[in-house]
C-alpha positions in Angstrom: -31.7 10.2 -110.8 -30.9 13.8 -109.4 -27.3 15.0 -108.5 -27.9 14.8 -104.6 -29.1 11.3 -104.9 -26.3 10.4 -106.9 -23.8 12.2 -104.4 -25.6 10.2 -101.1 -25.2 6.9 -102.8 -21.6 8.0 -103.9 -21.0 8.8 -100.2 -22.7 5.6 -98.7 -20.8 3.3 -101.0 -17.1 5.0 -99.7 -17.9 4.9 -95.8 -19.0 1.3 -96.7 -16.0 0.6 -98.5 -13.9 2.6 -95.6 -15.6 0.8 -93.2 -15.1 -2.7 -94.8 -11.2 -2.0 -95.9 -9.8 -0.6 -92.7 -11.1 -3.1 -90.5 -9.5 -5.7 -92.4 -6.3 -4.4 -92.1 -6.5 -3.8 -88.9 -7.6 -7.4 -88.4 -5.2 -8.2 -85.8 -7.4 -6.0 -83.6 -10.6 -6.1 -85.0 -11.5 -9.5 -84.0 -11.6 -12.0 -81.1 -12.6 -11.5 -77.9 -11.5 -8.2 -77.0 -12.2 -5.7 -80.1 -10.8 -2.9 -81.0 -12.0 -2.1 -83.8 -10.8 2.1 -84.3 -13.3 2.1 -87.6 -16.5 2.2 -85.7 -15.9 5.7 -84.8 -17.1 6.2 -88.1 -20.3 4.5 -86.6 -20.4 7.6 -85.1 -22.2 9.6 -87.9 -25.6 7.8 -87.5 -25.8 10.3 -84.3 -25.3 13.3 -86.9 -27.3 12.1 -89.7 -29.4 9.3 -91.2 -28.2 9.4 -94.9 -25.2 7.8 -93.3 -27.3 4.3 -92.1 -27.3 2.3 -95.2 -23.3 3.0 -96.0 -22.5 2.0 -92.1 -24.3 -1.5 -92.3 -22.9 -2.3 -95.9 -19.7 -1.6 -94.5 -20.5 -4.7 -91.5 -21.6 -7.0 -94.1 -18.2 -9.0 -94.4 -19.6 -9.6 -90.7 -23.2 -12.3 -92.0 -25.9 -11.5 -90.1 -24.6 -10.3 -86.5 -22.4 -8.1 -87.2 -24.5 -6.2 -89.6 -27.5 -6.4 -87.4 -25.6 -5.0 -84.3 -24.4 -2.2 -86.2 -27.9 -1.7 -88.2 -29.0 -1.5 -84.6 -26.6 0.5 -82.7 -26.8 3.1 -85.7 -30.5 3.1 -85.5 -30.5 4.1 -81.7 -28.0 6.7 -82.5 -29.5 8.7 -84.5 -32.8 8.9 -82.0 -30.5 9.9 -78.9 -28.2 12.6 -81.0 -25.8 12.6 -78.5 -22.2 10.9 -79.8 -21.7 10.2 -75.8 -24.5 8.8 -75.5 -24.4 6.7 -79.0 -20.8 5.5 -77.7 -22.6 4.2 -74.8 -25.5 2.2 -77.0 -23.1 1.0 -79.3 -21.0 -0.6 -77.0 -24.1 -1.8 -74.9 -25.6 -3.3 -78.4 -22.4 -4.7 -80.0 -20.9 -6.7 -76.5 -23.9 -8.7 -76.5 -24.9 -9.3 -80.2 -21.1 -10.2 -80.4 -21.1 -12.1 -77.1 -23.9 -14.2 -78.2 -22.2 -14.6 -81.5 -18.7 -15.3 -79.6 -20.7 -18.0 -78.1 -22.9 -19.8 -80.1 -19.8 -19.9 -83.0 -17.2 -20.8 -80.8 -18.7 -21.9 -77.4 -16.9 -18.7 -75.0 -18.7 -17.6 -72.0 -21.1 -15.3 -73.2 -21.1 -12.9 -70.7 -17.3 -12.9 -70.1 -17.5 -11.7 -73.7 -20.1 -9.4 -74.2 -17.9 -6.7 -71.7 -15.2 -7.5 -72.9 -16.4 -6.4 -76.7 -18.7 -3.8 -74.9 -15.4 -2.2 -73.0 -13.1 -3.0 -77.0 -16.5 -1.2 -78.3 -16.6 1.8 -76.0 -13.2 2.5 -75.1 -13.3 2.5 -79.1 -16.6 4.9 -79.3 -16.0 7.3 -76.8 -12.6 8.2 -78.2 -14.4 8.6 -81.8 -17.1 10.8 -79.7 -14.3 13.6 -78.4 -12.7 13.4 -81.7 -16.1 14.0 -83.9 -16.5 16.8 -81.1 -13.4 18.4 -82.6 -14.6 18.5 -85.5 -18.3 20.4 -84.6 -16.1 23.3 -83.8 -15.6 23.3 -88.2 -18.9 24.6 -89.1 -18.4 24.2 -93.3 -17.4 20.7 -92.7 -20.7 19.7 -90.8 -22.9 22.0 -92.7 -21.5 21.0 -95.6 -21.1 16.8 -95.4 -23.0 16.0 -92.4 -25.6 17.5 -91.5 -26.7 18.5 -95.4 
C-alpha cells in the first residue's frame, strides 16, 4: 500500500473518530428535537473533496442507520454543489427530513415540527461552519496541502 493511501485512511479515521467523540462530548445539545451538533461543521469538508466522505460517514455510525444515511446523503450533495453555503442548506434539509422521520418513528414526535427543528439547528451550525471555511480558504497552504489535494 502506498504512502498516499495510508495517509488517506489515517485522515478518514481521524475525522470519523473526532466527529464521534466530540459529538458524544456535546451530547446535551447534540441530541433531541433541536440539535446543535457543532461537530457537523466538519461535514462541510465534503464540499471541498470527496475523499473525506468515508470518514465523515463512519463518524456517524453510532447514530445507526438514520444518522449515518443522513450524513452520507448530505455529504454527497455537498460534494456535488461544491459551495459551503449551498452545502449548509443541503445538510439542513437532508438531516431535518431524515432525523425528523427518525424522531417520529422512534419517539412518536410530530414529524413536521421536528423536521423543522432539526433543520434549524443543523442549518445554524452549518452556516457558522460555512463562514469558518470561507476564512480557512484564505490559507492557500492549508487548502492545497490537506483539503484540496
